[in-house]
N, C-alpha and C positions, 0 to 999 in steps of 0.2 A: 461144396454148397452147404450153407448153414440152414438150419431149420429153427423155427420159433418154438419155444417150449410150450407144451400143452398144459392143461389144467393138472394133469397127473404128475407133472414134473416140478410143480411149484415148490414142494417141500425140499426137493433135492437142490434146486437152484438157489433157494433162500433157506438154508438149514436152520436159521434162527427163528423162522416164522412157523408157528404151529399150524397144522391143517385146519381149514375152516369147517365147522360143523353147524348143524341146525341150531344148536344152542347159542351160537354166536350171532344169529340173526336178530335184528332189533325186534323187541316185543312191544305190545301196547303199553303206553305210558299210563301214569296214574289217572290222568284226566279221562283217557279212553276207558279205563277200567270202571271208573265211576259212572260215566255215561252209559256203559253197557249194563251196569247194575241197575241204574235208574230205569233204563229201557225195559229190562225184564220185569221189574215190579209194575211199571205202567202198563206193559202188555198184558200181564195177568189181570190187573184191575179192569182194563178195558174189555178183555175177553169175558170176564164174569158179567160186566154190565151189558154187553151185547147179547149174551146168552139170556139174560133176564128180559131184554126187550124183544127178543126173537119170538114170533108167534109159535107156540108149541102146545096148544091145548089138545090138538088132535094127534093121533098116532101117525108119525111121518110116512109110514108105508101105506096108509089109507089115502091113496092118491086123490080121490075126489074130495074127501073131507079136508085134506091138507090144502088143496088148491082153493077151495072156498074160503078157508081161513086166510090164506096168503092174499087173495084178491081184495080182502077188506083191510089189509094192513097199509097204513099211510107212511110207514117208516122202513119199509122192506129194503130198499136199496141202501139207505143210510146205515142200517144195521149191518149189512154185509160189507160195506166199506169200512165200518168200524172193526169188524172181525178181521179184515185184511190188514188194517193198521196194527192190530194186536199181534197178528202172526209175524209181521215184519219186525216189530219191536223185539219179540221173543227170539226171532232168528238172529238179530244183531247180537243178543246176549250169547246165544249158543255159538256163533261164529267166533266171538271173542274168547270164549272158553276153549274152542278148538285151536285157536292161534296159540294160546298158552300151552296147551298140551302138545302141539306140533313141535315145540322146542325141545321136547324130550327125545332121547335116543331110541332107536330100534322100533319094536312093535308098538310101544306106547305112543310114540309120536305118529306112527302110521295110522293108528286107530283114530287119534284126534284129527288128523288131516282128513280121513274118510268121513268122520262125523261132521266136519265143516262143509264138505262137499254135499252130503245128503241134507244138511240144514238149508243150504241154498236151494236145492232141488225141491224140498218139501214146500218152501215158501213160493217157489215158482208155480208148482202144481196147485197150491191153494189159491194163488192169484187167479189162475184160470177158472178154478171152481167158483170163486166169488163172482167172476164175470158172468159165468153161466147161470148161477143161482140168483145173484142179486140184480142182474140186468136182463139177460135174455129170458130166463124163466118167468120173471115178473111180467115182462111184456106179453109173453105167450099166455100166461094165466089170465091176464086182463082181457086179452082177445077172446079167450074161451068164455070167460064170465059174461062178456057183453054180446057174444054171438047169439043170433036167434036159434031156436031149436031146429034141428034138422041136420042136413049134411055139413053145413058150414060149422056148426058147433062141434060135431063129431071130428071133423078135420082139425079144428083148433085144439081139441083135447089131445089128439094124437101127436100134434107138434109139441105141446107142453109136456106130454108124457115122455116123449123122446128126449127132451132136454132134461127131464127129471132123471131118466136112466143115465144120461151122461154125467149128471151131478153126482149120482151114487157111485159111479165108477171112479170119478176123480176123488171123491171122499175116501174111498178105499185105498187108492194109491197114496194119497196124502197121509193117511194114517200109517200105512206101512213104512213110508219114508221117514215119518216122524219117529216111529219106533226104532228104525235102524239108526237114526241119529243118536237117540238116547242110548241104544246098545253100544255103539261105537265109543261115545264119550264116556259112558259108564265103565266100560272095560278098561279104557285108557286110565281113568282115575283110579279104579280098583287095583290095577296092576302097577301103575307108576307111583301112586300115592302123592301126586303133586298137588292134589286138593284132598280134603278129608275123605278117607276111604269109604265112609258110610254113604256119602253122596254118590259115589260110584255104584254101590249096590242098589241104592234107591233107583238110580237111572236104569240099571240093568233090568230090574224087575218091571219098572214102568215101561221100558222099551219092548220087552218080550210080550207083555200084555197088550200093548198098543199094536204090535205087528199082528197078533192073533185077532184082535178086534178089527183091524183093517181087512184081513182076509175074510172075516165074517161079514163085514160091510160089502165087500166085493161080491160075495155069494148071495147075501140075503137083503141087501139094501139097508135102510134105516130101521131094522127090525128090533124088537125087544131083546132078542138074543145078542145082537151086536152091541146094543146100548148097555146091556148088563156086563158084557165082557169089558167094555171100555170104561165103566164107572170107576173101578178101583185104580187102574192105571192113571186116570185123569187126576185123581187126588195125589198120587205119587209124583206125577209130573209137576204139580204145583209145589209140592214139598221140595223137590229137586231144584226147581228154578229159584225159589226163595232162598234156599240154602246157598246156591251158587251166587246169587246177587249179594247176599251178606258178605260172602267171602271176597267177591270182586271189590266191593266197596272198601274193605279193610286192607286189601293188598297194596303194598307199595309198588313202585315201578319195578318190574322183574329185572333182576340182574342176569347177565349172560350165564347160561348153564342152569338156571332155576326157572320156576314157573312165574 
């Protein structure tokens, strides 16, 4: 009886054919690299614009004051949809970077692959957060603001406050996943040097700070402490993304075995 050769016997059956590696897999072409670079820049610009339009005069952890401000906003849902679009654009850039790094051998490639997975996860969590914050919370806050004083108003507030707590939890998880993405990609770049090494170190510091900030958000909500922790990493994230986008725009189509 004869048996079919398995994947492990390919090299023995065809001695002239070298074993296939991750580096032999097709990478993103030049057009895809430029689209990813443009997406990252557009995502950053859109995120800054949406942050500017987001109602933020009151302290976010002052729930009653925040709800009153939110109830007067006429662009609340549009702003949050814009924030979601920005996150998806940035995710596209990070996934492209992860694809480039995944072509490297060993731990460097594994770290990039992990960074690509967590990039998709943080975008998914952020999408849920924007649905809760931009749609469900908006409706609950309007119901509370228009309810007559008494039991109905109290019940409406408790519903809105519960959604606010859910939003805070999702924000903490989103920040932790964002930080893990930056840490994984940063370590891959710093160890493998397939992009400028300084970009890797910027991502590592930004990722560590974002993880710490996410843990603070999970414990304290949108507190001044969490905001202070996240301020520095947010700047470093922008530096990393801009640096990566410039590099992606200048890269030619990767050859097998290279980034």
